[in-house]
Steps between C-alpha positions, in 0.01 A plus 500: 500500500550481122280231340667232288410417141399145421481377142166329419451294183145487378601368158798507270376835365386633835778551756424758768624628834321509826611693808513324833631594846868424556497164677658437837680176571364297788688233704706280264438731205715727285420811299676475168559784265537342150761612251436263205205270425486253211209409280470131406284274281263432788443873529408513134266198531332671793469832316342323209255330730620146417704407811315216674605612852512881481178704489460853363556759615830411663789696662817378347858468614653164599842547344623772737825653614495767763631634826387451855334821612350398838481176699250374750578336835702180477655574158876503485559671160714814487324812378609588150605147423433378144259206467324289244148371548413128518127547434340173602282518807466154659322376807793297629265230640365289210670183374697668211625775740610240757687324219682821411300544182321810610490622131199259471338594829140386521392865546780674307463872420755694306587868571418694184261240376234414763609779734620859433855503364812706485423725205442780742691766692510284815348175624504283804608136490590239760867523571563133421397563143806715436856409401792724576703582182875502485672824415647357183154439344348826380129570481480440124640147538307439820159566336562173315538287819127424523442415134820288495397301807216306328714386209769384740240300694375348179855396416535352850171316463629330186774330690864454397543660158865406463555387138127526418337609179242771574221677306361830637166601337460875525783759483353776715672589825403174676620291205825690472569459870430133487738473203770671709419295804506172307841578354625599845373173633710304242257438216682358196286695248196728512270579212239776513163511328298817451262657241693825484824510293669767711431300811655195339805701404536624860483146633792403283692811624430375853650158433248280322663277229206591278140619498196377309182670389240359738233560240660297221374154413853356532584661838537170681713346228718807478552512878588128503751560223662785696518298819633193319240280678164535679501740794564371856315802646247746365411825674169644379474874570195538275268228635258473210364185342739545201811550719413198719462286194833622351682444829373151558556404138867596538566327829688174516345208686533558870549875441378790715248773404495806720212745455590850612271736305158584643240321291177687425300209622463121456732376230490171305813284533590181305460274797544192286861602431558597863398150605669308217832685532489521880550871495528721810269803498596764745347836589692808631340777689710793618788419739626477861778675684769263370419598142512874581843461660617306191364783277697757699814283468456456124454874445802588714706255294403680177294204385228721345560764231296762684540773233355269235208386724374838621394658169297797627458714811213731579432740780212396726301795373502321164389162632232478228766539229711239680217251477448583133867449428497163687236377254755551211656157428832681412543597859663263746457659848333835564558665839340791673716741703323633809794703633872528434732254660720664772 
């Protein structure tokens, strides 16, 4: 049987292929043949060796769209059906899992992070980790389902945003999706903050009432001026000490701070202000099925400008070049095509 190619990332400048035997699905499993696979910020952190929860080398691919090629016993998915991967692998037994928060399972692994992922010719996955895709959502849009799901969970974590003033720190894909999700959830006004001018411009194109240079000394004052008042909610997609300080400085008393970006390690926060202003600090890690379903709905409704988000596509043979392109701050979302959509 023809072996399958699996992309292996040793570093940002060292992306290779390994050949493995074509896997066979066991009971409850599905063999998926990917069509498109996205590269995200966590992939870049991992490739640079700075992701706190992914070790090198790793086998990427957690943003995956593909087709069902084979099924194991007990799986009721039609052969050839189009699916999107929900990559979290949870135990189903710990307290968070029993509460329906399996995204923070005590022993969580993520396909394409801690286990081999979908940037390959074919891979096996438990059938319950797949979502069937509707016919009116093509593969190019569907590859955004996974990266959209975390921002939508972050928006949901923040509570009712109706009429709220919102700051989003970071205007990469996650920040842009939070911006879109916050507006969809009824936010009164959203301001974006980023170091890169073109990213700030893009955030305004996506609906922000303005964008501020996160590196400027008057960033907080400028954001407050644009919002017309302190922020009700801040989403931090950067998660550095400087972004935490900016976000908390801008929050009104009783406001909410949601950290979405992956911090490189322990990060200092102004706890005196958290206590004095009675701020709510919330974390957001990945998502659950409800968020994936909401992402599919939002994409079907045309709530994401797909053509403006996916800025480059590479063949899987050029995976190394795809990683290099992803490191360019001018790119939004880079995807890798494993095979043509049928």
